[in-house]
N, C-alpha and C positions, 0 to 999 in steps of 0.2 A: 214433304212442299215437291213439286211432283216435277218431273224431267224436263226439262225447253222440248213442243214440240214436235223442235228439230228430229231430234231423237229417231222418232220411230216415223221421220220420212215415209214411206209408202203404204207401210203397214195397217189394213186394214182391220182386220180377228182384234181380241178383245187379248183372246188367248197371246198373243204371239208380242202386243204390243206389253205383258204383265211380265213373257218370259227376257223382253228384249231390258224393263226395266231392272228385275232381276240381278243382269247378272251387268249392268252398267253400274246396281251400287254396291254391286260387292268387287268391284273395282279399285277401290278411291286407293288402295299405296298405289296405282301406275297413274288412272286418273290424276289422284292430288302431286304426283312429282310433276305429269304433265301442264297445267296450273298453272305451279312454279314458273316451267318454262316458259310459259305463255308470258309472264309478271314480269318474266329477267327480259323477253325480248321488246314489249312495250317497253318498259325503264332504258332498255339500250338506244332503241330508237328514239325517243327522249331526247336525251341527252348528245344522239347526230346532231340534233338539228339546233341545238345550242352553240354552235362555234359559226362565226361570222365566215372563215374562210370557207366555208358551206359555200357562201355566195360569188366570188371568185370566178366561176363556173358559170357560160354562159348558156349553160344546161340545165344550173340549178333551179330551176325550174320541172323539171322535167323529172331531174330523182325527187323531188320535194316531192309533186303528187305519184312517184311513187312509194317511195315514202305513208304515202297518208294512205293508201291501197292496201298495203300491208298490215301497216298500223288498225287499220278501218275492221281488216282477216281477223288479226293478235283477240282485240277486244269483242270480234265474233266469235272467236274458241272459248273464250275465257265466261263471257253470257253461258255457253254451253255448258260448259263446266261449275256455274252457279250455287247448279243444287249441293256439293261441297262445301260450301258455307255452311246451309244449313243443318246440319249434322252435328257440328259442334256446339 
């Protein structure tokens, strides 16, 4: 499986892309741990939303919007690391 396109950013040369992909694919221990952290953050944010007391605050909608943005960012990071699942 190829890496998600976002990894390559502004790289134009195939040679540069290949070098970057090599480095990333050889960093699976660190990136695997990062993926675990991201998944834990997603789970943690989902647990916070299940408390009814969260709605007691007048600014609950702002907090919810913040959580939604945070969770979206975590899902995007998880997607960037999805190539790790294909190695197993």
